[in-house]
C-alpha positions in Angstrom: 74.2 -83.3 -11.9 74.9 -81.4 -15.0 70.9 -81.9 -15.7 69.8 -80.6 -12.5 72.1 -77.5 -12.9 70.7 -77.0 -16.3 67.2 -77.4 -15.0 67.7 -75.0 -11.8 69.0 -72.5 -14.3 66.2 -72.9 -16.8 63.4 -72.4 -14.1 65.6 -69.4 -12.7 65.3 -67.8 -16.0 61.5 -68.7 -16.5 61.1 -67.0 -13.2 62.8 -64.3 -13.9 61.2 -63.7 -17.4 57.7 -64.4 -15.9 58.3 -61.6 -12.9 59.3 -59.2 -15.6 56.2 -60.0 -17.7 53.8 -59.5 -14.5 55.7 -56.2 -13.6 55.1 -55.0 -17.1 51.7 -55.9 -17.3 51.2 -53.9 -13.8 53.2 -50.9 -15.0 50.8 -50.7 -17.9 47.6 -50.7 -16.0 48.9 -48.4 -13.5 50.7 -45.9 -16.1 48.7 -42.8 -16.8 46.8 -42.3 -20.0 48.4 -39.6 -22.0 45.6 -37.0 -22.6 45.3 -34.0 -24.9 42.5 -31.4 -24.8 41.2 -30.1 -28.3 39.4 -27.1 -27.6 38.4 -25.2 -24.2 35.1 -23.4 -25.0 32.7 -25.9 -24.0 31.5 -25.5 -20.5 32.3 -29.0 -19.4 36.4 -28.6 -20.0 36.4 -27.3 -16.1 36.0 -30.9 -15.1 39.2 -31.9 -16.3 40.8 -28.6 -15.6 39.9 -29.1 -12.0 41.6 -32.4 -11.9 45.1 -32.1 -13.6 46.4 -34.1 -10.9 44.2 -37.3 -11.6 45.6 -41.0 -11.0 44.2 -42.2 -14.2 45.2 -39.6 -16.8 47.7 -37.1 -17.5 47.0 -34.1 -19.6 49.8 -33.9 -22.0 48.7 -30.7 -24.1 46.1 -28.6 -24.9 44.7 -27.0 -28.3 43.2 -23.8 -28.3 43.8 -20.9 -30.6 41.7 -18.3 -28.1 44.7 -16.7 -26.4 42.5 -14.7 -23.9 40.5 -17.6 -23.0 43.5 -20.0 -22.6 45.4 -17.1 -20.5 42.3 -16.7 -18.3 42.0 -20.3 -17.6 45.7 -20.9 -17.2 45.6 -18.2 -14.4 42.2 -19.8 -12.9 43.7 -23.2 -12.9 47.6 -23.0 -12.5 48.4 -25.1 -15.7 51.6 -24.0 -17.7 51.2 -22.4 -20.9 53.9 -24.9 -22.2 50.9 -27.5 -22.6 49.2 -25.0 -25.1 49.3 -25.3 -28.7 47.5 -23.3 -31.3 47.5 -26.1 -34.0 45.9 -29.3 -33.5 48.5 -31.4 -35.6 51.3 -29.5 -34.1 49.8 -30.7 -30.5 49.5 -34.3 -31.6 53.3 -34.2 -33.1 54.7 -32.8 -30.3 52.7 -34.4 -27.3 52.0 -38.0 -28.6 49.0 -38.4 -27.0 47.0 -41.7 -26.4 43.7 -40.0 -26.3 41.9 -36.7 -27.0 39.0 -35.1 -25.2 37.3 -32.6 -27.4 35.9 -29.6 -25.8 35.1 -27.4 -28.8 32.1 -26.7 -30.4 30.1 -29.7 -31.7 30.8 -29.0 -35.5 34.6 -29.3 -34.8 34.2 -33.0 -33.6 34.6 -34.1 -37.2 38.0 -32.1 -37.5 39.3 -33.7 -34.3 39.1 -37.0 -35.6 40.4 -36.5 -38.8 43.4 -35.2 -37.0 43.3 -38.2 -34.6 42.5 -41.2 -36.4 45.5 -41.7 -38.5 47.6 -41.3 -35.7 45.7 -43.9 -33.8 44.4 -41.9 -31.0 40.9 -42.3 -29.2 38.7 -40.0 -28.9 36.0 -38.7 -26.5 33.5 -36.0 -27.7 31.1 -34.0 -25.4 27.4 -34.9 -26.5 26.0 -34.8 -29.3 28.3 -37.0 -31.6 28.0 -34.8 -34.3 26.1 -31.6 -36.0 24.4 -33.9 -38.7 24.5 -37.1 -40.0 26.8 -36.2 -42.8 29.6 -35.4 -40.1 28.5 -38.6 -38.1 29.1 -41.1 -40.6 32.7 -39.5 -41.4 33.6 -39.8 -38.0 32.3 -43.5 -38.0 34.3 -44.2 -41.2 37.6 -42.8 -40.1 37.2 -45.0 -36.8 36.6 -48.0 -38.9 39.4 -47.4 -41.1 42.3 -46.7 -38.4 40.9 -49.0 -35.6 40.4 -46.3 -33.2 37.6 -45.6 -30.8 35.2 -42.7 -30.8 33.1 -42.3 -27.4 30.5 -39.7 -26.7 30.2 -38.2 -23.0 26.4 -37.8 -21.4 26.2 -36.6 -17.8 23.4 -39.0 -17.4 25.7 -42.1 -18.3 27.0 -41.6 -15.0 23.6 -42.0 -13.4 23.1 -45.1 -11.5 19.5 -44.7 -11.5 19.4 -45.0 -15.3 21.9 -48.2 -15.0 19.2 -49.6 -12.6 16.5 -48.7 -14.9 18.2 -50.6 -17.9 18.8 -53.5 -15.4 14.9 -53.6 -14.7 14.0 -53.3 -18.5 16.2 -56.0 -19.5 15.3 -58.3 -16.8 11.4 -57.7 -17.9 10.5 -56.4 -14.5 8.2 -53.8 -15.9 6.8 -56.0 -18.9 7.3 -55.3 -22.6 8.0 -51.6 -23.2 5.2 -49.1 -24.3 6.5 -45.5 -23.4 9.4 -43.6 -22.5 9.3 -40.1 -21.7 12.8 -38.1 -21.2 13.1 -34.4 -19.8 16.1 -32.6 -20.0 17.4 -28.7 -19.8 17.5 -25.9 -17.7 16.3 -21.9 -17.7 18.5 -21.6 -20.6 22.3 -21.0 -21.2 22.2 -17.3 -21.1 20.1 -17.6 -17.9 22.4 -20.2 -16.1 25.2 -18.1 -16.9 27.4 -20.1 -19.2 30.6 -18.3 -20.3 30.4 -16.2 -23.4 33.3 -18.6 -25.5 30.3 -21.3 -24.7 27.4 -19.0 -25.4 28.6 -18.2 -28.6 28.7 -21.4 -30.3 25.9 -23.0 -28.6 23.4 -20.5 -29.8 24.9 -20.9 -33.2 22.8 -23.3 -35.5 25.9 -24.0 -37.6 28.2 -24.6 -34.9 25.8 -26.5 -32.7 23.7 -28.1 -35.0 20.4 -26.3 -33.5 19.6 -25.0 -30.1 17.9 -27.0 -27.4 16.7 -30.0 -29.9 20.6 -30.8 -30.1 22.2 -29.6 -26.7 19.5 -31.6 -24.7 17.3 -33.5 -27.1 20.5 -35.9 -27.7 20.2 -37.2 -23.9 16.5 -38.7 -24.6 17.7 -40.4 -27.9 20.4 -41.8 -26.4 18.5 -43.1 -23.4 15.7 -44.5 -25.7 18.2 -46.1 -28.1 20.1 -47.6 -25.1 16.8 -49.1 -23.3 15.8 -50.8 -27.0 19.2 -52.3 -27.3 19.9 -50.2 -30.5 16.1 -50.4 -32.3 15.8 -47.6 -34.6 12.2 -45.8 -34.5 10.1 -46.5 -37.5 9.4 -42.4 -37.8 10.4 -39.6 -35.9 8.1 -36.1 -35.3 9.1 -32.7 -33.6 7.9 -29.8 -32.9 10.6 -26.8 -32.4 10.0 -23.5 -31.1 11.6 -20.3 -30.0 10.0 -18.6 -27.1 12.9 -16.1 -26.2 13.5 -14.9 -29.6 15.5 -11.7 -28.0 17.9 -14.2 -26.7 18.1 -17.0 -29.0 17.2 -15.4 -32.5 19.0 -18.3 -34.5 18.3 -21.1 -32.6 15.2 -23.1 -31.0 14.6 -23.1 -27.4 11.6 -25.8 -26.8 11.9 -29.1 -28.7 9.4 -32.3 -28.7 10.3 -35.2 -30.4 8.1 -38.1 -30.9 9.5 -41.1 -31.6 7.3 -44.1 -32.9 8.2 -47.7 -32.7 6.4 -50.9 -33.7 4.9 -51.4 -30.1 6.1 -48.5 -27.9 6.6 -44.7 -28.0 9.4 -42.5 -27.1 8.9 -38.7 -26.3 11.7 -36.5 -25.9 11.1 -33.1 -24.3 14.3 -30.8 -24.5 14.3 -27.2 -23.3 15.9 -24.1 -22.4 12.6 -23.1 -20.7 12.3 -25.1 -17.6 12.0 -23.4 -14.4 14.9 -25.2 -12.8 17.7 -27.7 -14.3 16.4 -31.5 -14.8 17.6 -34.5 -16.2 14.8 -37.5 -15.7 13.1 -40.2 -17.4 9.8 -41.9 -17.2 9.7 -45.5 -18.3 6.5 -47.4 -18.7 5.9 -51.0 -19.5 2.8 -53.2 -19.7 3.0 -54.2 -15.8 4.9 -51.3 -14.0 6.5 -48.3 -14.3 10.1 -46.6 -13.3 10.7 -42.9 -12.6 14.5 -42.1 -12.8 14.3 -38.7 -11.0 18.0 -37.4 -11.0 21.4 -39.1 -10.3 20.3 -41.0 -7.1 17.0 -41.3 -7.0 14.4 -44.0 -8.3 11.2 -45.3 -7.7 9.2 -48.1 -9.1 5.5 -49.2 -9.2 4.5 -52.8 -10.3 1.2 -53.8 -11.6 0.2 -55.5 -8.2 1.3 -52.9 -5.7 -0.7 -50.1 -4.3 2.0 -47.8 -4.1 5.6 -47.2 -5.6 8.9 -48.1 -4.1 11.3 -45.6 -3.6 15.2 -46.0 -3.7 18.2 -44.2 -2.9 21.4 -45.1 -5.0 24.9 -44.4 -4.8 27.5 -43.8 -7.6 27.9 -46.2 -10.4 30.9 -48.5 -9.8 34.4 -47.4 -11.0 35.3 -46.6 -13.9 31.6 -45.9 -14.8 31.3 -43.1 -12.0 33.6 -40.6 -14.0 33.8 -40.1 -17.7 37.8 -39.9 -17.5 38.0 -43.0 -15.7 36.0 -44.7 -18.3 37.8 -43.0 -21.2 41.1 -44.3 -19.5 39.8 -47.8 -19.5 38.3 -48.0 -22.9 41.7 -46.5 -24.1 43.6 -49.4 -22.1 41.0 -51.9 -23.1 40.4 -52.9 -19.4 36.9 -52.8 -20.5 34.6 -53.4 -23.3 31.3 -51.0 -23.5 28.3 -53.2 -24.2 26.6 -52.9 -27.2 24.6 -49.6 -27.8 25.9 -48.4 -24.5 25.2 -44.7 -24.3 28.8 -43.9 -24.8 29.3 -46.1 -27.9 29.7 -45.0 -31.8 26.7 -47.3 -32.6 24.4 -45.9 -30.4 25.8 -42.4 -30.8 25.2 -42.9 -34.8 21.4 -43.4 -34.0 21.1 -40.4 -31.8 22.1 -38.1 -34.7 20.1 -39.8 -37.1 17.3 -39.0 -34.8 18.1 -35.4 -34.3 18.5 -34.9 -38.0 15.0 -36.2 -38.7 13.8 -34.1 -35.7 15.0 -31.0 -37.5 13.6 -32.1 -40.8 10.1 -32.8 -39.0 10.1 -29.6 -37.6 10.9 -27.8 -40.9 8.4 -29.7 -43.2 5.7 -30.0 -40.6 5.7 -34.1 -41.7 6.7 -37.2 -40.1 10.2 -38.4 -40.8 10.4 -42.2 -41.6 14.0 -43.7 -40.7 15.6 -46.2 -43.0 16.3 -49.6 -41.5 
């Protein structure tokens, strides 16, 4: 009788412990990620300010030392000024964030990681990862040293059309890759009316690392690195020009980058001179072609087809359909990004290396060879 009583007591304790563990795990999965914002001058900050009541992240602090900008955005979006700090280190100390989204100049990405990594905080920056390879290398070294994650957000990472193109390439549907052409850009940041706080550093060669070559050249370098599973080009050649010197006197507004691989060619066309906004990609293989026209429309034609097949696609599956959902999942480690995924540090180190080589090629007029 005593044995049965002890067994029953043990089973009750076991089930109680098991229930507590399940409840703890469910709570950890549903609890919002504590997110801080570092900088507010990047135009993409409006994404999160428009969604402060998200179910997956909670904004616990905002770092920005431009008081006028903060007050303007607080009035527009209704967030409390108690969230705002004019010191990044103080914000981290006082709010204890799990993650930081950087929305300041690209030059400041390194400073954000310098402050975040020792505190064990994961970071998401807006594209590109860094203004140059020196900054990018230090970011990578800090992430490795402190075991943190640094991801880079691109709008084209949300596109189901690009995911479909990647799947078709990996499955061999169009044969061996021969050429990838990526077009990105718009009429120009001044022309489309970006905010003055954004325009001031977007057109600064130090703070942005360049003009259209960095603002939009990074998209093509990122996508081609993904499609090739992280293969670096053998060489990079580039032509940078400024057609609107009265508007953009310090940076390029037109960039063409040619990436040479052993058996294929990549062409990146980045511009602040398109007649309209565009983010599209052409992928050519030995036996077919794929045209990713925008976020939802894709067409492909195989060698034995007389005409192209057009597809209308939906958004990517959760959490890949939204950068903050994805960032929350990365922070909580509920997903593992595949090698050389567009968000990954390893992909974006190659992107910055390509952009550095492009700027050097344009400056010298010579092809720049990439170390392997």
